[in-house]
LUMBAVEX-525524 format. One line per field, with one value per residue: residue number from 1; residue in one letter; chain; z, x, y of N, C-alpha, C in turn. Coordinates in pm, whole numbers, padded with zeros to 5 digits. Atoms other than C-alpha are relative to their C-alpha. Last residue first. Layout:
nr = c(NUM:...)
rest = c(a:...)
kette = c(A:...)
nw = c(Z:...)
nu = c(X:...)
nv = c(Y:...)
caw = c(Z:...)
cau = c(X:...)
cav = c(Y:...)
cw = c(Z:...)
cu = c(X:...)
cv = c(Y:...)
***
This chain:
nr = c(77:76:75:74:73:72:71:70:69:68:67:66:65:64:63:62:61:60:59:58:57:56:55:54:53:52:51:50:49:48:47:46:45:44:43:42:41:40:39:38:37:36:35:34:33:32:31:30:29:28:27:26:25:24:23:22:21:20:19:18:17:16:15:14:13:12:11:10:9:8:7:6:5:4:3:2:1)
rest = c(g:r:r:w:a:s:n:d:g:l:k:a:r:a:e:p:s:a:y:f:r:t:l:g:c:d:a:c:v:a:i:t:f:k:p:a:r:w:m:s:g:l:k:a:l:y:n:p:a:y:g:g:g:a:s:i:g:g:q:r:y:v:r:q:g:q:c:e:p:c:t:s:s:s:t:s:m)
kette = c(A:A:A:A:A:A:A:A:A:A:A:A:A:A:A:A:A:A:A:A:A:A:A:A:A:A:A:A:A:A:A:A:A:A:A:A:A:A:A:A:A:A:A:A:A:A:A:A:A:A:A:A:A:A:A:A:A:A:A:A:A:A:A:A:A:A:A:A:A:A:A:A:A:A:A:A:A)
nw = c(-00139:-00073:-00035:-00108:-00106:-00091:-00027:00102:00018:-00114:00034:00105:-00061:-00074:00098:00062:00109:00133:00083:00139:00070:00143:00067:00077:-00074:-00144:-00059:-00093:-00128:-00082:-00142:-00053:-00123:-00077:-00043:-00133:-00092:-00004:00014:00132:00094:00028:00114:00096:00076:-00090:00089:-00017:-00118:-00119:00028:00107:-00009:-00100:00046:-00063:00100:00087:00114:00094:00126:00073:00081:00131:00045:00050:-00096:-00127:-00079:-00040:-00142:-00079:-00093:00032:-00114:-00036:-00108)
nu = c(-00012:00122:00013:00095:-00029:-00102:-00105:-00105:-00038:-00073:-00141:-00008:00015:-00123:-00108:00009:00097:-00061:00033:-00039:-00038:-00020:-00065:-00117:-00122:00019:00013:00114:-00026:00121:-00023:00122:00065:00091:00123:-00011:00111:00037:-00117:-00060:00056:00139:00010:-00110:00041:00062:00082:-00018:00071:-00064:-00064:-00097:-00135:-00075:-00124:-00114:-00088:-00077:-00045:-00097:-00009:-00122:-00041:00064:00064:00133:00096:-00061:-00035:-00140:-00020:-00077:00089:00012:00011:00137:00001)
nv = c(00041:00032:00141:00025:-00097:00055:-00097:00016:00140:00056:00023:00102:00133:00030:00017:00133:00010:-00005:00116:-00017:00123:-00023:00112:-00039:00033:00013:-00134:-00005:-00064:-00007:-00022:-00058:00043:-00086:00067:00063:-00025:-00141:-00087:00011:-00096:00039:00091:00013:00118:00097:00082:00144:00050:-00056:-00129:00011:-00054:00077:00061:-00064:-00056:00089:-00079:00056:-00074:00036:-00115:00006:-00123:00031:-00056:-00041:00119:-00004:-00025:00096:00068:00141:00091:00032:00094)
caw = c(09294:08920:08774:08584:08371:08160:08003:07828:08120:08216:07875:07916:08246:08067:07811:08082:08265:08594:08906:09180:09521:09764:10116:10232:10515:10412:10062:09950:09649:09336:09071:08720:08590:08244:08057:07907:07532:07270:07289:07422:07776:08004:08009:08350:08521:08795:08570:08803:08649:08412:08115:08258:08460:08519:08333:08470:08230:08489:08788:09053:09364:09657:09892:10018:10325:10431:10627:10467:10183:10054:09899:09528:09382:09225:09225:08922:08819)
cau = c(09031:09076:09379:09406:09700:09676:09348:09112:08874:08866:08776:08397:08419:08556:08273:08009:08133:08317:08113:08241:08073:08049:07907:07815:07579:07243:07311:07436:07666:07677:07946:07932:08283:08435:08732:08977:08948:09219:09408:09106:08991:09049:09429:09440:09104:09218:09458:09588:09562:09808:09712:09494:09181:08861:08661:08310:08032:07766:07623:07417:07231:07122:06863:06693:06909:06980:07284:07577:07415:07242:06906:06841:06556:06804:06794:06920:07232)
cav = c(07955:07988:08154:08480:08601:08282:08400:08157:08108:08477:08623:08592:08780:09089:09091:09029:09340:09302:09377:09611:09629:09921:09887:10238:10138:10291:10427:10085:10125:09906:09958:09814:09769:09797:09652:09899:09965:10007:09678:09492:09429:09130:09149:09315:09369:09608:09798:10067:10415:10585:10367:10093:10127:09929:10195:10256:10152:10096:10281:10110:10226:10010:10163:09844:09787:09429:09559:09374:09176:09493:09403:09428:09635:09874:10249:10434:10616)
cw = c(00086:00145:00085:00028:00122:00114:00104:00029:-00094:-00025:00112:-00035:-00103:00061:00069:-00100:-00055:-00106:-00136:-00075:-00146:-00064:-00150:-00067:-00076:00074:00152:00066:00084:00137:00070:00150:00006:00126:00092:00031:00131:00104:00021:-00007:-00139:-00090:-00029:-00102:-00112:-00070:00081:-00093:00018:00129:00123:-00029:-00120:00004:00115:-00043:00055:-00094:-00083:-00107:-00086:-00135:-00063:-00093:-00143:-00039:-00034:00104:00137:00084:00030:00144:00086:00101:-00050:00120:00039)
cu = c(00049:00031:-00125:-00006:-00090:00036:00099:00123:00116:00051:00078:00144:00013:-00008:00131:00113:-00006:-00108:00064:-00031:00028:00050:00005:00073:00129:00131:-00016:-00002:-00128:00039:-00135:00024:-00141:-00050:-00080:-00130:00020:-00106:-00035:00118:00055:-00071:-00141:-00027:00101:-00045:-00059:-00094:00030:-00066:00074:00056:00086:00147:00073:00127:00120:00091:00089:00036:00109:-00006:00136:00043:-00053:-00079:-00146:-00105:00059:00032:00149:00017:00077:-00093:-00018:-00002:-00145)
cv = c(00105:-00035:-00019:-00149:-00021:00096:-00054:00086:-00022:-00142:-00070:-00035:-00111:-00139:-00035:-00025:-00142:-00018:00018:-00130:00033:-00127:00027:-00115:00034:-00024:-00007:00138:-00001:00056:00011:00010:00056:-00069:00091:-00073:-00076:00033:00147:00096:-00028:00100:-00049:-00110:-00023:-00127:-00114:-00076:-00149:-00047:00049:00139:-00029:00041:-00070:-00073:00073:00075:-00092:00102:-00062:00070:-00027:00113:-00016:00125:-00030:00041:00034:-00124:-00003:00046:-00099:-00064:-00142:-00093:-00025)
***
């Protein structure tokens, strides 16, 4: 985990930490990014946490986001 130079949108704090490669679920866990992974691999999140206020944000991986437009399980808007 490393610090990020980004600013927290909630409190404008500068101590935002990120960790990547977190599984978005499936199997026995909820599948938060349903149908955006592959048959054998769950899609991934990068998670950002502000050490000042605790705001936590989840970002879908570029591979998962690339599948959104062609996927009938997700709708725009």
